[in-house]
C-alpha positions, 0 to 999 in steps of 0.5 A: 376442850371437848368440842374443839378436840373432836372437831378435826373432821369439821375444820382444821382451824377449830381443831388446832385451837385445842392447843391453846392452854386453858390459862390463856389470857382471856381479855389481855395479851399473854405477858410472855409475848415479846416486846417489839424492838424496831431495827434499822434499814427496813423499807419497801412496799408491801401488799396484803390481799385477802380476808374481809374479817381481818381487814381492820386488824391488818390495818391496825397492824400496818398503822402500828408498823408504819409508825415505827417505819415511815419508809414502809408502805403497806396496801391492804385489800380485803374482799374475802379469803378466797382472793388470797390464794390466787394473789399469792400464786400470782405474786401480787400479794406479800401477805394473804390474810385468811379466816380459814385454812387454805384448801388442799387445791389452793395449797397444791396450786401454790406448790405447783408454782413455787415448789413448796407450800405457803406458810400459815401464821396463826395471828389471832383467835376468833369466835364466829358469833351468831348475832341477833337484834339487841332486843331479841330475848333468845337465850340459847341455840344448839348448833343443830338449830343454827343449822336448821335456821340457815341450811336447807340440808339440815345435816345436823339432824334437826327434825324440821326446818326452822323458819319462824322465831316460834319454831325456836320456842319464842312466844308473843309477838315473836311467835309468828315472825319469819326469821330474816337471814343475813350471811356472807358471800361465797368469796368469804372464808367466814362463809366457808367456815360457817358452812363447814362447822355450823351447817355440817357442810350442808347448803345455805338457804336461798333466802340468806341475804349475802353481804359483801363484808362482816360489818354489813352482816352486823349492820343488817341484823342491827336494823332488822328486829327479826334478823339473825346473822353470823360474823366474827366477834370483832364486829360486835356492836351495841346494837346486836347480841351474840347468842350462846350456842350449845354443841348439841341438845341437852348440853350447856350453851356458851357465849362467844367469849375469849375464855370459851373460845380458848377452852373449846366450849364455844363450838364455832371458834377458829384461828385467823391466819396470815399466809406468806410465801417463804422459800424453805431454803432462803430467809424471809426478807427483812421487811416481811420478817419485821411485819410478822414479828410485829404481828406476833409481838405484845404490841401486835397482839394488843391490836388484836384485842383492840379490834375485838379478837382474842390474842394468841399465846406466847407459845403459838407466837414462838412456834410460828416465828421459829418455823419461819426461821425468825428468832423470838425477841430479836 
């Protein structure tokens, strides 16, 4: 856990991953997670506004929930994590999925309106992958090289700007080819988290082709042989490769796998959150309570795996449910 553990200054989401045990289930769900048991009397309409990264997973959860509760309607809007906090403040969203933690100012704005802070549920683990075309032979990059490719600030300390594949040591037809950059737009939590961790809080190059969604970043890289981009591991396709990343020069490169995310060896790992408005002096209403319990159940986390992300452990699920006043397994 060496990198994640020292990432507190880089990003709260990454730092929190240090709490995941090394024995966490890498490809399946934790067998200690509860089975979801439907209850009676659940109905209503809900709206989720926020992360594009979580869009597909929120849809899978909604479909699984509605198969058990056909009288519940769930509308999902995923245009970027930065859209979640204002929707939560305005009361137009019941759930605020985010691929980064809320910023202090966003929490303060919510607290100013309601008198208490929003609650963050840790719903999945993501390895924020650096993607290249499937025919690209590059085997490893350091975090400092990633910074020098994407950022004009180079706060990671790389000696020079990296603009061609030859700058990364590639030869032959690759040597003089410019690196084509793909990334997310500024409304995205992925944009902000990558900037914080991979760019050491530096500024993106003006040449980054900003995309409206995680899938369009991957599509761009897949259609551009000399491209590189970043997106959640849940969006990986057969047409791209995730590049193994080392925390710094001379250290081992680790790919964006579940095992490496849990251990902290992959340096760009994070929790994916769903925020809720929960008055600490009142119970969560039945329909939202059941949705949260479903997300953190064995069936909900099987959907997480199906979508290509990594499941949370039973300990994390139990802690977050208890903090919301929900009884595990009931």
